[in-house]
C-alpha positions in Angstrom: 289.3 164.5 142.2 290.4 161.3 144.0 293.9 162.3 145.0 293.4 163.4 148.6 291.0 160.8 150.0 292.2 160.1 153.5 291.7 156.4 154.0 292.3 152.9 152.7 291.6 151.8 149.1 288.2 150.5 148.4 288.6 146.7 147.8 286.2 146.8 144.8 288.5 149.0 142.7 291.4 147.7 140.6 292.9 151.2 140.7 294.3 151.5 144.2 294.6 155.3 143.7 290.8 155.5 144.0 289.8 155.7 147.7 286.6 155.8 149.6 286.7 158.0 152.8 285.6 156.6 156.2 285.6 160.0 157.8 285.1 163.4 156.2 286.5 166.9 156.5 284.3 168.9 158.8 282.2 171.2 156.6 278.8 172.9 156.3 276.8 174.5 153.5 274.1 177.0 154.4 271.6 176.3 151.5 269.8 173.1 150.6 270.0 170.8 148.7 273.7 171.7 148.5 276.4 172.0 145.9 278.5 169.0 145.0 281.4 171.1 143.7 281.9 172.6 147.1 282.3 169.2 148.9 285.6 167.9 150.2 286.2 165.2 149.3 284.0 165.1 146.2 281.5 162.2 146.1 282.5 159.3 143.9 279.9 159.2 141.2 281.3 156.6 138.8 283.2 153.3 139.0 286.3 153.6 136.8 286.3 149.9 136.2 282.6 149.7 135.1 282.0 147.7 131.8 278.9 148.7 129.9 276.4 146.3 128.3 273.8 148.5 126.7 271.1 147.6 129.1 269.3 150.9 128.4 270.1 151.4 124.7 268.2 154.4 123.3 265.9 154.7 126.4 264.8 158.1 127.5 265.0 158.7 131.3 263.6 161.6 133.3 265.3 162.1 136.7 264.5 164.7 139.3 267.5 165.9 141.3 269.8 164.4 138.7 272.4 167.1 138.8 274.4 165.8 141.8 274.7 163.2 144.5 272.8 160.0 143.9 271.1 161.6 140.9 274.4 162.3 139.1 275.6 158.8 139.7 272.4 157.4 138.2 272.5 159.8 135.3 276.0 159.0 134.3 275.6 155.2 134.7 272.4 155.3 132.6 274.2 157.3 129.9 277.0 154.7 129.9 274.3 152.1 129.4 272.9 153.9 126.3 270.1 156.2 127.7 269.4 159.8 126.9 268.8 161.8 130.1 266.4 164.6 131.1 267.5 166.2 134.4 265.3 168.4 136.5 267.2 170.4 139.2 266.4 173.4 141.3 269.2 176.0 140.7 272.5 174.1 141.1 273.7 175.2 137.6 277.4 174.4 138.0 276.7 170.9 139.2 274.1 170.3 136.5 276.3 171.5 133.7 279.1 169.3 134.8 276.8 166.3 134.9 275.6 167.2 131.4 279.2 167.3 130.2 280.0 163.8 131.5 276.8 162.4 129.9 277.7 164.0 126.6 281.2 162.5 126.9 279.5 159.1 127.1 278.0 159.8 123.7 274.4 160.5 124.9 272.2 163.5 125.0 271.3 165.4 128.1 268.5 167.9 128.6 268.6 170.2 131.6 265.5 171.7 133.0 265.8 173.9 136.1 262.9 174.8 138.4 261.0 174.0 141.5 258.9 170.9 141.1 256.6 172.0 143.9 254.9 174.0 141.2 253.0 171.2 139.6 252.9 173.0 136.2 256.7 172.3 135.9 256.0 168.6 135.7 253.8 169.1 132.6 256.5 171.3 131.1 259.2 168.7 131.7 257.0 166.0 130.0 256.1 168.2 127.1 259.8 169.3 126.5 261.0 165.7 126.8 258.5 164.5 124.2 259.3 167.3 121.8 263.0 166.5 122.2 263.1 162.8 122.3 259.6 161.6 121.3 259.1 159.2 124.2 259.6 158.5 127.9 260.8 155.1 129.1 261.9 155.5 132.7 261.0 158.0 135.5 263.2 158.4 138.5 261.8 160.5 141.4 264.8 161.5 143.4 264.8 165.1 144.7 264.6 165.8 148.4 265.5 168.0 151.4 265.9 167.5 155.1 266.1 169.8 158.1 267.3 168.0 161.3 265.6 169.2 164.5 266.0 168.0 168.1 262.3 167.8 168.8 259.0 167.8 167.0 258.4 171.0 168.9 261.1 172.6 166.7 259.5 171.6 163.4 257.6 174.6 162.2 254.5 174.4 160.0 256.5 175.9 157.2 259.3 173.3 157.5 256.7 170.5 157.6 255.0 171.8 154.5 258.3 172.4 152.6 259.6 169.0 153.4 256.4 167.2 152.3 255.9 169.3 149.2 259.5 168.8 148.1 260.0 165.1 149.0 256.5 163.7 148.3 254.3 166.1 146.3 256.9 166.4 143.6 257.0 162.6 143.2 253.2 162.6 142.8 253.1 165.5 140.4 255.8 164.2 138.1 254.5 160.7 138.1 251.0 161.9 137.2 252.4 164.0 134.3 254.6 161.2 133.0 252.2 158.3 133.3 249.9 158.8 130.3 253.1 158.6 128.1 254.5 155.4 129.5 254.1 152.1 127.7 254.2 148.5 128.8 257.6 147.6 130.3 258.3 151.1 131.4 259.7 151.7 134.8 259.1 154.2 137.7 261.7 154.3 140.4 261.4 156.3 143.6 264.1 157.2 146.1 263.0 156.4 149.6 265.3 156.1 152.7 266.4 153.9 155.5 264.6 156.3 157.8 261.3 155.1 156.5 262.1 151.7 158.1 264.2 152.6 161.1 263.0 156.1 161.9 265.3 159.0 162.9 264.9 161.0 166.0 266.2 164.2 164.4 264.5 163.7 161.0 260.8 163.2 162.0 259.2 165.0 159.1 261.8 163.8 156.6 261.3 160.2 157.7 257.5 160.6 157.4 257.9 161.7 153.8 260.0 158.7 153.0 257.4 156.4 154.6 254.8 158.0 152.3 257.1 157.4 149.3 257.5 153.8 150.3 253.7 153.3 150.5 253.2 155.3 147.4 255.5 152.9 145.6 253.7 149.8 146.7 250.2 151.2 146.0 251.2 152.6 142.6 252.8 149.3 141.6 249.5 147.5 142.3 247.6 150.1 140.4 249.8 149.9 137.3 250.5 146.1 137.2 247.8 145.5 134.7 249.5 147.9 132.3 252.9 146.1 132.8 254.4 149.3 134.2 256.7 148.5 137.0 257.1 150.7 140.1 259.9 150.1 142.6 262.1 152.1 145.0 265.6 152.2 146.3 266.2 152.8 150.0 269.6 154.4 150.6 271.4 154.4 154.0 274.0 157.1 154.7 275.4 158.2 151.3 277.9 161.0 150.8 275.9 163.6 148.8 275.5 167.4 148.9 272.4 167.0 151.2 274.7 165.9 154.0 276.9 169.0 154.5 273.9 171.2 153.8 271.8 169.4 156.5 274.2 168.6 159.3 276.7 170.5 161.4 280.4 170.2 160.9 280.9 167.7 163.7 278.1 165.4 162.4 279.5 165.6 158.9 283.0 164.5 160.1 281.7 161.1 161.3 278.8 160.7 158.9 278.1 157.0 158.2 280.6 155.5 160.6 277.8 153.8 162.6 276.8 151.4 159.8 277.9 147.8 160.1 280.4 148.4 157.3 281.8 151.3 159.2 281.5 154.1 156.6 279.1 156.0 154.4 278.3 154.8 150.9 279.3 156.6 147.8 276.8 157.5 145.0 278.3 155.1 142.5 277.6 152.2 144.9 273.9 153.0 144.8 273.4 153.6 141.1 273.5 150.0 139.9 270.4 149.3 142.0 268.5 151.8 139.9 270.0 150.3 136.7 268.6 146.9 137.7 265.2 148.3 138.3 265.2 150.3 135.1 266.4 147.5 132.8 264.6 144.4 131.6 266.6 142.4 134.1 263.9 143.3 136.7 261.0 142.4 134.5 259.3 140.3 137.3 259.8 142.9 140.0 257.3 145.6 141.0 256.3 147.1 144.3 259.6 146.3 145.9 262.3 148.2 147.8 266.0 147.6 147.4 268.0 148.5 150.5 271.5 149.8 150.0 272.6 150.9 153.4 275.9 149.4 154.5 274.5 146.4 156.3 271.7 147.7 158.5 269.0 145.1 158.9 265.5 146.6 158.3 
């Protein structure tokens, strides 16, 4: 998986054979949210030097979009930390089954539930199935999303606007509403927002707007649930090498993706997952309504 990365070793790894790319092979996928198994190079979803500490021992975690990209990195890290994982994904069966395999190799259980969360009835099904299988829910991670770059607001159709909001925001609302009655004190809800909510993006107007909605949703829900000791936070990624990138941008844009960050490269999913672990664990017991920025150094 790591043999052909075209750049210098990443300093954080002891294994110098593991490399993080600065530029990428020009590529494009025609269907969102994209397939990780088709990406070259494959995203790095785990740190081979990671030492576990059972921060999530016997916790049950539901994560949307957990089959690939950031979601896969979170799912695998959480399994290493002792959690059982419920993954909702659209139809990326090969990616999902590979993620399940890795989780089970970590000694934890993984339940895969495919389907479109824009149907609010699916959220109830996910919750019911999780409770029948594991008997509880401790952590919810809302992570699914799509984006369709356009040069102008005039190019954003009503259908695209609706699809983007229904996928990126309505799904978070539906799944949170379904899960909430089953959460207890010290449970955690974590939402994936984006740097675009804070900086904007001229080609991702509707996408950026959904991420702004998620950011405000996070803060408002945190205030609403504080008296129940249920924490609500978010992680705001910058450019991260995930299937959404080759399925969103053209070949030339993919090739230089992330090179404009202060650190000069895109991030890898494994570099983001520990922020979610912090927010899911007892380490962040005094943190709610907050946003963690993992973006390669951009000041927001």
